[in-house]
C-alpha positions as CSV (number, residue, x, y, z in Angstrom):
1,M,78.2,148.8,89.8
2,G,75.7,148.9,92.7
3,S,72.2,150.1,92.9
4,T,73.2,153.7,93.7
5,A,75.2,153.9,90.4
6,T,72.4,152.5,88.3
7,A,69.4,154.4,90.0
8,F,69.7,157.3,87.6
9,R,68.5,156.0,84.2
10,V,68.4,157.9,80.9
11,S,65.9,156.6,78.4
12,S,66.7,155.9,74.7
13,S,64.0,158.3,73.8
14,F,65.5,161.1,75.7
15,L,68.9,160.5,74.1
16,N,67.4,160.2,70.7
17,G,65.7,163.5,71.3
18,L,69.0,165.1,72.1
19,R,70.5,163.8,68.9
20,A,67.6,165.1,66.8
21,L,68.2,168.7,68.0
22,F,71.2,168.8,65.6
23,P,70.7,169.5,61.9
24,E,71.0,166.5,59.6
25,N,73.9,166.1,57.3
26,L,76.4,167.8,59.5
27,S,79.7,168.5,57.8
28,L,83.0,167.3,59.2
29,R,84.2,170.9,59.6
30,G,87.2,170.9,61.9
31,S,87.1,167.1,62.3
32,T,90.2,165.2,63.4
33,N,89.2,162.1,61.4
34,L,87.5,162.5,58.0
35,S,86.7,158.8,57.8
36,E,84.9,158.5,61.1
37,H,81.6,156.6,61.3
38,Q,78.5,158.5,60.4
39,A,77.1,158.2,63.9
40,L,80.2,160.1,65.2
41,K,79.6,163.1,62.9
42,N,76.8,164.4,65.1
43,P,78.5,165.8,68.3
44,W,75.4,165.4,70.5
45,Y,77.0,162.6,72.5
46,I,80.0,164.7,73.3
47,V,77.9,167.5,74.6
48,A,75.5,165.2,76.5
49,A,78.3,163.2,78.2
50,V,80.1,166.4,79.3
51,A,76.8,168.0,80.5
52,F,76.0,164.9,82.6
53,S,79.5,164.8,84.0
54,A,79.4,168.6,84.9
55,S,75.9,168.1,86.4
56,N,77.4,165.4,88.7
57,R,75.6,162.5,87.1
58,P,78.6,160.4,86.2
59,E,76.5,157.2,86.0
60,A,74.8,158.7,82.9
61,V,78.0,158.9,80.9
62,P,78.4,155.2,80.1
63,Q,74.6,155.2,79.1
64,V,75.5,157.8,76.4
65,F,78.4,155.7,75.3
66,E,76.4,152.5,75.1
67,H,73.5,154.2,73.2
68,V,75.9,155.5,70.6
69,L,77.7,152.2,70.3
70,E,74.4,150.5,69.7
71,E,73.5,153.0,67.0
72,M,76.8,152.4,65.3
73,K,76.1,148.7,65.1
74,S,73.1,149.4,62.9
75,S,75.4,150.1,60.0
76,P,78.9,148.8,59.0
77,C,81.2,149.5,62.0
78,E,84.9,148.8,62.4
79,E,86.6,148.4,65.8
80,A,88.4,151.6,65.0
81,D,85.1,153.4,65.0
82,S,84.2,152.1,68.5
83,K,87.7,153.0,69.7
84,L,87.3,156.5,68.4
85,L,84.0,156.9,70.2
86,A,85.5,155.8,73.5
87,Q,88.5,158.1,73.0
88,K,86.3,161.1,72.1
89,L,84.2,160.7,75.3
90,R,87.3,160.3,77.5
91,E,89.0,163.3,75.9
92,A,85.9,165.5,76.2
93,I,85.4,164.7,79.8
94,F,89.0,165.2,80.6
95,K,89.0,168.6,78.9
96,S,85.8,169.6,80.7
97,G,87.3,169.0,84.1
98,L,89.0,172.4,84.0
99,I,85.5,173.9,83.9
100,S,83.4,171.5,86.1
101,G,86.1,170.4,88.5
102,Y,88.3,167.3,88.2
103,P,86.5,165.4,91.0
104,K,83.4,165.4,88.7
105,A,85.5,164.4,85.6
106,I,87.3,161.7,87.5
107,N,84.0,160.2,88.6
108,A,82.6,160.3,85.1
109,L,85.8,158.7,83.7
110,K,85.6,156.1,86.4
111,S,82.0,155.3,85.6
112,L,82.9,155.0,81.9
113,H,85.9,152.9,82.6
114,E,84.0,150.4,84.7
115,T,81.6,149.7,81.8
116,M,84.2,150.0,79.0
117,P,85.2,146.8,77.1
118,E,88.8,146.1,77.7
119,H,89.8,146.5,74.1
120,L,88.5,150.0,74.1
121,K,90.4,151.3,77.1
122,D,93.3,153.6,76.8
123,T,96.7,152.5,78.2
124,V,99.0,155.3,76.9
125,I,99.3,159.0,77.6
126,R,98.0,161.1,74.7
127,R,99.8,164.3,75.4
128,N,103.5,164.8,75.2
129,P,104.9,164.6,78.7
130,N,108.3,165.7,77.5
131,A,107.2,169.1,76.0
132,S,108.4,172.1,77.9
133,L,106.0,174.6,79.5
134,S,107.3,177.3,77.1
135,E,106.2,175.1,74.2
136,Y,102.8,174.7,75.7
137,E,102.6,178.4,76.5
138,T,103.4,179.3,72.8
139,N,100.8,176.8,71.5
140,G,98.3,178.1,74.1
141,Q,98.6,181.7,73.0
142,T,97.9,180.7,69.5
143,L,94.8,178.7,70.4
144,W,93.7,181.4,72.8
145,R,93.4,183.9,69.9
146,T,91.3,181.4,67.8
147,F,88.9,181.0,70.7
148,Y,88.5,184.6,71.7
149,G,89.1,186.5,68.5
150,E,89.0,190.3,69.0
151,Q,88.3,189.7,72.7
152,A,91.5,187.8,73.2
153,D,93.6,190.7,74.7
154,S,90.8,192.0,76.9
155,V,90.0,188.5,78.4
156,Q,93.8,187.8,78.9
157,G,94.1,191.2,80.5
158,L,91.3,190.5,82.8
159,L,92.8,187.2,84.0
160,D,96.2,188.7,84.3
161,S,94.9,191.6,86.4
162,I,92.7,189.6,88.8
163,Y,95.7,187.2,89.5
164,P,98.7,186.9,87.2
165,D,99.0,183.2,88.0
166,M,95.4,182.8,86.6
167,G,96.4,184.4,83.3
168,W,99.5,182.2,83.0
169,F,97.7,179.0,83.9
170,S,94.9,179.7,81.5
171,R,97.1,180.2,78.4
172,T,99.8,177.6,79.3
173,I,98.0,174.8,81.0
174,G,94.4,175.4,80.0
175,Y,94.8,176.3,76.3
176,G,98.3,174.9,75.8
177,L,98.3,171.5,77.5
178,V,94.7,170.6,78.0
179,Y,92.6,172.2,75.2
180,G,95.5,172.4,72.7
181,H,95.5,168.6,72.2
182,T,93.2,168.2,69.2
183,D,94.2,164.8,67.9
184,I,91.1,163.2,69.3
185,I,88.5,165.9,69.5
186,S,88.8,169.0,67.3
187,S,89.1,172.6,68.4
188,L,85.5,173.1,67.5
189,E,84.4,170.0,69.5
190,T,86.5,171.3,72.4
191,S,84.4,174.5,72.3
192,Y,81.3,172.4,72.6
193,T,82.7,170.7,75.7
194,L,83.3,174.0,77.3
195,V,79.9,175.3,76.6
196,A,78.3,172.1,78.0
197,A,80.3,172.3,81.3
198,L,79.8,176.0,81.7
199,I,76.0,175.8,81.3
200,A,75.8,173.2,84.0
201,G,78.0,175.4,86.1
202,D,75.7,178.5,85.8
203,T,78.4,180.9,84.7
204,P,76.9,183.3,82.1
205,Q,79.9,185.4,81.3
206,Q,82.0,182.4,80.3
207,I,79.0,180.7,78.6
208,A,78.7,183.8,76.4
209,W,82.5,183.7,75.6
210,H,82.4,180.1,74.5
211,L,79.2,180.3,72.6
212,D,81.0,183.1,70.6
213,S,84.1,181.0,70.2
214,A,82.2,178.1,68.7
215,R,80.6,180.4,66.1
216,R,84.1,181.9,65.5
217,K,85.4,178.4,64.8
218,G,82.8,177.8,62.1
219,A,79.7,176.3,63.8
220,T,76.5,177.5,62.2
221,L,73.9,179.3,64.4
222,E,71.7,176.1,64.2
223,E,74.6,173.9,65.4
224,I,75.6,176.0,68.4
225,R,72.0,176.6,69.3
226,A,71.7,172.8,69.4
227,V,74.8,172.6,71.6
228,R,73.2,175.0,74.0
229,E,69.8,173.2,74.0
230,V,71.3,169.8,74.6
231,S,73.3,171.2,77.5
232,V,70.3,172.8,79.0
233,R,68.1,169.7,78.6
234,V,70.7,167.4,80.2
235,A,71.4,169.8,83.0
236,E,67.6,170.2,83.7
237,F,67.2,166.4,83.6
238,S,70.0,166.1,86.1
239,G,68.4,168.4,88.5
240,I,70.5,171.6,87.9
241,Q,68.7,174.9,88.8
242,W,70.1,178.2,87.5
243,R,70.3,181.5,89.4
244,H,71.3,183.4,86.3
245,P,69.8,183.7,82.7
246,I,71.6,181.4,80.2
247,P,73.0,183.5,77.4
248,E,71.4,183.1,73.9
249,V,73.5,182.4,70.8
250,E,74.3,185.6,69.0
251,P,76.1,186.2,65.7
252,V,79.8,186.9,66.1
253,Q,81.7,189.6,64.4
254,S,85.1,188.6,63.0
């Protein structure tokens, strides 16, 4: 990459500081892979990569990848672990594109692809291109309720009322096709990607919804506060300025 792409540098000390915000000995609650490498259990890298992407700093995403890869090499590491790291970052950025905008996600994925070793690149579609929209809608409605809990009907009603197509798109394409694929990153990790992208986007109503959804999916207060803090620090570092207060993490009922 040229000098423009490499001008924005993220130090190892900054990235280590992000990692340290999460509590030690994180459980694998909701993980898609119980045997994953120890370094992958702390989701800081998912949150950081998405926050950089949503903050329009795509050149920082491969720096996050390379930092975690180096950390993984300090202990026994299989090629499958490196592959899973690469897949998790690609999937998180892809999912976050519905929030931050796909031009930003494409740029982040392109930056990551350009520095990715060939054997860690994806060459197959991960979602089922043959599934019907009705299947995705059914799955999306189920996932929707796990995200929004007691607010599910009111949020769906809001989207349906402001524009019926928005309501249909959200539950079918958003939650059915995009977020509903949890073979690589879990539903809880998906919540984290949404929080990170929304914080960079300065959208307090939706930030509050998804801070709640992460708590509803089992994240501890300490964990989701770490997600919020990582997202804020990355966005600040990237030059984001907010016009609205960023919602705090509150306990969720039900």
